[in-house]
N, C-alpha and C positions, 0 to 999 in steps of 0.2 A: 736266692732267698734273702730277705731282710731279717736276719736273726734277731737283731735288736728290736725291730718292730714287732715281731711275733712275741718275744718275751715281754716287752712293755705292754702290749695288748693284754696278755694274760694277767699281768699284775694290775693293770687298769680295771679289769673285771672284778678283781678282789675288792679294790677300793669302792667301786660303784655299788657292788652288792652289799658291802658294809653300810654304805650311806642309805641305801634303800631299806635295809633291815632295821637300822637305828631310827629312821625318820619318825619323829613324833612320839617316840617311846619315853615314858616316865621311868623313874627309878623302880617303882613297883614292878613294872613290866620287865625291866632290865635284870631284876634279881629274882624273877619268878622261877620256881622249880617245878618241873612236871611231877617229880617225886622227891622225897626228902634228900636224896643223894645225887640228884641230877645236876648237870652243869647249867649255868645261867647264861643268858645272852651276854651280860656284862663280862663274865669270866671268859667266855668263848672268844669274844672280840679282843679283849685284852691279850689273851693267850695267842691268838693268831698273829696279832701285831708284834708281840714279843718274839715269837718264833721267826717271823720274817726279819725283824730287826737284828736278832742274834745271828741268824745264818748269813744274811747278806753282809753284815759288818764283819763276820768271820772270814768270808771269802774276799772281801774288799780290803781287809787289813785295817779297818777303821774302828773307832769307838762307836758303840751303839747310840742311836738317837735318844734312847731312854735316859741314859746318863749324860751324854754330851749336851743335850738341849734341855735338861732339867725336868723331863717328864716323870722321872722317879719321884721327885719332890711334889709335883702336881698330883700324882696319883696317891702318894703318901700311904702306900700299902705296907703291911707288916711283914714283908718278904725281903730277902736279900736282893740287891739291885740286879744280880745275875739270874734271878728266878724268871723262868719263862713259862711255867705251868706244868711241865713234865713232872709226874710223880706227886703232884699236889693232892692233898686230901679233900674230901667233901667239905670239911671245915674251912680249908683255905679258899675253896671256890666261893663260899659265902662271904668272904672278906673283900671281894672285889665288888664294892657297892659305890659306884660312881655314875655320873650322868652321861648321857649320850654325846653331849658336846665334847667332853674330855676324851672319850673313846674315839670319836670321829677325828678329833684334832691330832691325836697320836697316830692313828692309822694314816692320816694325810701326811704327817711328817715322815713316817717310815716309808710311805709310798714315794715321796719326793726323793728321799735318799736312795731308794732302790732304783728308781728311774735314772737318777744321776749316775749311779754305778753301771747299770745296764748299758747306758749310752756310751760307755768307754770301751765296751768289749768288742774284740775282734772274733771272727768265726774260729780262729785258732785257739783263742782263750778258752772256748767252751770245751775243748778236748783235754784241757789241763787236769791232771789227777790231783784232787785236793784232799782225799782221805783214803789211805791205803789200809784202813782197818776193816774193809769189807772185801768180799770176793764176789764179783770183780770190784776193783778199786773204784771209788766214786769220782766222777769227773765234775767239773764246774757245771756243765749243762744238766747233768743228772741232779745235782743239788738244787739248782734253781727251779727245775721242774718239780722236784719233790716238795719244795716250799709252796709252789702254786697249788699242787694237789692237796697238801695238808690244809692250807688256808681256805681253799674252796670247800673242802669237806666241813670245816668248822663254821664257816659262815652259812653253809647250807643247814647245819644243825641249828644255828641261831635263828635262821629264817623260819624253820619248822616250829621252834618254840614261840616265835612271834605269832605264827598262825594259831597255835594253841591258845595263847593269851587272848588274841582277838576273838576267839570263839567262846570264851568263858562267859 
């Protein structure tokens, strides 16, 4: 089995679905809320990219793309640079008011770094325990698949919101 190919394909699907979901959306659509406390497309895409960036940088032992490549300055959000969306308030969600081009650019940069890292992995690397705070301990393979699962769920939510926006 080509473990790298399988993982890269999974992460490619995240990027492709992000682009499909963002295509042609204006800021009004990106910040639309189904109800006053719902997540927005902009926040969901920012969050999924932040999670991938944070988690992949963590296992790779590298700086996140967000800070290393200046995306934090381009987004200019009123959050700490290490914020990835977990535990944010509905008020915080509304502060992610950026255009689709910026979101897609960051997703592409994170994706490129992720693929670069995945391309270095051996099959044996995937068995490495990276977090002993869980029972059973988390391996690198489990963490990488967890990120795929989380990201696909969030882009699915964003695609659903897009569908609602288009039917209004």
